C-alpha positions as CSV (number, residue, x, y, z in Angstrom):
1,X,0.1,0.2,-0.2
2,X,1.0,3.6,-1.0
3,X,1.9,6.2,2.1
4,X,1.2,9.8,2.4
5,X,2.4,11.9,5.1
6,X,0.0,15.4,5.5
7,X,2.5,18.0,7.2
8,X,1.4,21.1,8.7
9,X,3.4,24.0,10.3
10,X,2.2,23.4,13.9
11,X,3.0,25.5,17.1
12,X,6.7,26.0,18.2
13,X,5.9,26.9,21.7
14,X,3.5,23.7,22.1
15,X,4.0,21.3,19.9
16,X,2.3,18.5,21.3
17,X,-1.5,19.6,20.9
18,X,-1.0,20.3,17.2
19,X,0.8,17.4,16.4
20,X,-2.5,15.3,17.9
21,X,-4.8,17.4,16.4
22,X,-2.9,17.0,12.7
23,X,-2.7,13.3,13.5
24,X,-6.6,13.6,14.1
25,X,-7.0,15.1,10.7
26,X,-4.8,12.4,8.9
27,X,-6.8,9.6,10.8
28,X,-10.0,11.3,9.1
29,X,-8.2,11.8,5.4
30,X,-7.1,8.2,6.2
31,X,-10.6,6.6,6.4
32,X,-11.5,8.6,3.0
33,X,-8.7,6.8,1.1
34,X,-8.4,3.4,1.8
35,X,-6.2,2.5,-0.9
36,X,-3.6,5.0,0.9
37,X,-1.8,4.8,4.1
38,X,-1.7,8.8,5.4
39,X,0.1,9.5,8.6
40,X,1.0,12.9,10.0
41,X,4.1,15.3,10.9
42,X,4.0,18.9,12.0
43,X,7.2,21.3,11.2
44,X,7.4,22.5,14.5
45,X,7.6,19.1,16.2
46,X,11.2,18.1,16.4
47,X,12.7,15.5,14.6
48,X,8.9,14.6,14.0
49,X,8.7,14.8,10.1
50,X,12.3,13.0,9.8
51,X,11.1,10.1,11.7
52,X,8.0,9.5,10.3
53,X,9.7,9.4,6.5
54,X,12.7,7.1,8.0
55,X,9.6,4.6,8.8
56,X,8.1,5.0,5.1
57,X,9.5,3.8,1.6
58,X,11.2,6.4,-0.6
59,X,8.1,6.4,-2.9
60,X,6.0,8.5,-0.1
61,X,3.9,11.4,-1.1
62,X,3.7,14.6,1.1
63,X,0.7,16.6,1.3
64,X,1.8,20.6,2.9
65,X,-1.3,21.4,4.7
66,X,-0.5,25.2,4.1
67,X,-2.4,27.7,2.5
68,X,0.1,29.3,0.0
69,X,3.1,28.1,-1.6
70,X,5.3,30.5,0.6
71,X,8.7,29.7,2.4
72,X,7.8,26.9,4.4
73,X,6.5,24.9,1.8
74,X,9.0,25.6,-0.6
75,X,11.9,25.8,1.7
76,X,11.6,24.8,5.2
77,X,10.0,21.6,4.0
78,X,12.4,20.4,1.4
79,X,15.0,21.2,3.3
80,X,13.7,19.1,6.4
81,X,13.0,16.6,3.5
82,X,16.8,16.2,2.9
83,X,17.9,13.5,0.2
84,X,14.4,11.3,0.8
85,X,13.0,10.8,-2.5
86,X,9.8,11.7,-1.8
87,X,6.9,13.3,-3.8
88,X,6.0,17.1,-2.1
89,X,2.3,17.7,-3.8
90,X,1.1,21.2,-4.0
91,X,-0.1,22.9,-0.8
92,X,-4.3,23.1,-0.5
93,X,-4.4,26.4,-0.5
94,X,-3.4,26.7,-4.5
95,X,-5.9,23.4,-5.3
96,X,-8.1,25.2,-8.5
97,X,-11.0,23.2,-7.0
98,X,-11.0,25.0,-3.6
99,X,-13.1,27.9,-4.8
100,X,-15.7,25.2,-6.1
101,X,-15.6,23.2,-3.2
102,X,-16.3,26.0,-0.3
103,X,-19.1,27.2,-2.5
104,X,-20.7,23.9,-1.9
105,X,-20.0,24.2,1.6
106,X,-21.5,28.1,1.8
107,X,-24.2,27.1,0.0
108,X,-25.2,24.4,2.4
109,X,-24.8,26.5,4.8
110,X,-27.1,29.3,3.6
111,X,-29.5,26.8,2.9
112,X,-29.8,25.3,6.8
113,X,-30.5,29.4,7.7
114,X,-32.9,29.9,5.0
115,X,-30.8,32.7,3.6
116,X,-29.5,33.2,-0.3
117,X,-26.4,34.7,-1.1
118,X,-27.9,38.2,-2.6
119,X,-28.7,39.0,1.1
120,X,-25.6,37.5,2.9
121,X,-22.3,38.8,3.2
122,X,-19.4,36.8,3.6
123,X,-16.4,37.2,5.8
124,X,-12.8,35.8,4.7
125,X,-10.0,35.7,7.8
126,X,-6.8,34.9,6.4
127,X,-3.3,34.8,7.6
128,X,-1.2,37.5,5.4
129,X,2.3,38.2,5.8
130,X,4.4,41.2,7.1
131,X,7.3,40.5,4.8
132,X,5.4,38.9,1.4
133,X,2.1,39.7,-0.3
134,X,2.1,35.7,-1.9
135,X,-0.5,34.6,1.4
136,X,-2.5,37.7,0.8
137,X,-2.9,37.4,-3.1
138,X,-4.0,33.5,-2.6
139,X,-6.7,34.4,0.2
140,X,-7.9,37.6,-2.3
141,X,-7.7,35.1,-5.4
142,X,-9.9,32.7,-3.6
143,X,-12.1,35.3,-2.5
144,X,-12.1,36.9,-6.0
145,X,-13.2,33.2,-7.4
146,X,-15.8,32.4,-5.1
147,X,-17.4,35.8,-6.0
148,X,-17.8,34.3,-9.4
149,X,-19.6,31.2,-8.0
150,X,-21.6,32.9,-5.3
151,X,-23.3,36.2,-5.7
152,X,-22.6,37.4,-2.2
153,X,-23.9,40.9,-1.2
154,X,-20.4,41.4,-0.1
155,X,-17.1,39.2,0.4
156,X,-14.6,40.6,2.6
157,X,-11.0,39.5,3.5
158,X,-9.2,40.2,6.4
159,X,-5.8,39.6,7.8
160,X,-4.1,38.2,11.1
161,X,-0.3,40.0,10.0
162,X,-1.2,43.1,7.7
163,X,-4.1,45.2,6.9
164,X,-7.3,45.2,6.5
165,X,-7.7,43.5,9.8
166,X,-10.0,41.0,10.3
167,X,-12.1,43.2,12.7
168,X,-12.0,46.2,9.9
169,X,-13.3,43.2,7.4
170,X,-16.1,42.2,9.7
171,X,-17.4,45.7,11.2
172,X,-20.6,46.9,10.1
173,X,-22.6,43.6,9.3
174,X,-25.8,42.3,10.1
175,X,-26.3,39.0,11.5
176,X,-26.9,37.8,7.8
177,X,-23.3,36.9,7.5
178,X,-21.3,34.1,7.1
179,X,-17.3,33.9,8.4
180,X,-15.3,31.7,6.5
181,X,-11.5,31.3,8.1
182,X,-9.1,30.5,5.1
183,X,-6.7,28.1,7.0
184,X,-5.6,24.9,7.0
185,X,-5.9,24.0,10.8
186,X,-7.7,24.8,13.5
187,X,-4.6,26.0,15.4
188,X,-3.9,29.3,17.6
189,X,-4.8,32.3,15.3
190,X,-8.4,30.2,14.6
191,X,-8.6,29.7,18.3
192,X,-7.1,33.4,19.6
193,X,-7.2,35.8,16.8
194,X,-9.8,35.3,14.7
195,X,-12.5,35.5,17.6
196,X,-10.8,37.8,19.2
197,X,-11.1,40.4,16.0
198,X,-14.2,38.8,15.2
199,X,-15.8,39.9,19.0
200,X,-13.7,43.4,18.2
201,X,-15.7,43.8,15.5
202,X,-19.0,43.2,16.8
203,X,-19.6,40.7,14.4
204,X,-23.3,38.9,14.7
205,X,-23.1,36.3,12.1
206,X,-22.2,32.6,12.0
207,X,-18.7,31.5,11.6
208,X,-17.8,28.1,9.8
209,X,-15.1,25.6,10.0
210,X,-11.7,26.5,8.9
211,X,-11.3,25.7,5.1
212,X,-9.3,22.2,5.6
213,X,-12.0,21.1,8.4
214,X,-14.8,21.0,5.9
215,X,-15.6,17.5,4.8
216,X,-15.7,18.2,1.1
217,X,-12.1,19.6,1.5
218,X,-11.1,16.6,3.4
219,X,-12.6,14.2,0.8
220,X,-10.6,16.2,-1.7
221,X,-7.2,15.8,-0.2
222,X,-7.5,11.9,0.1
223,X,-8.7,12.2,-3.7
224,X,-5.5,14.2,-4.5
225,X,-3.6,11.4,-2.3
226,X,-5.3,8.6,-4.1
227,X,-4.1,10.4,-7.6
228,X,-0.8,11.4,-7.1
229,X,0.0,7.8,-5.5
230,X,-1.3,5.9,-8.6
231,X,-3.6,4.0,-6.5
232,X,-7.3,2.6,-7.4
233,X,-9.6,4.6,-6.0
234,X,-11.9,1.5,-5.8
């Protein structure tokens, strides 16, 4: 059976909880991809990725659970992989199917509430960066693609590490609003920064799970792993 490793950033100050959460995430993807054995490791847990890869064959695939092809994906991850002959796949955030899959989840959330897109505002909190515009470009590109798929009354993107802030993006909205965090994992930013910013904005709408936790996205990851490793999906 082919093997794959889902890799996320993790939490350097306290690696163990994030490592455990990612293992649970990988277990859900593993259940959706019966022809692939799915493992996990965070970059923040010292030696975790190296130890995982040392137990697996060289044709293992690595799935970066990141929202942009930034420094961690293009530099830190290959450096940690070293000379091991593994396949590093594209990160979650640049999957071309991501906007359509998210649109389906958003349509379901609105249908559950009896809402229509034309009367609903959407807030997209994202990480951003004070050093590179690439993460912001990915998030705003995702928002632009969503706008072509669903006619929301407004789509507003706010960032943790640059302007506009999440609180600026979420301010002045009524109760008919959705918040879809553009994050791969439910980590510190999602648990702390996003709720704090929404509270500051007096956001009255509903907050959905982060992109990576949506069931359709986890099915997509399973499909990508199965396809990349040449496994029979049946």
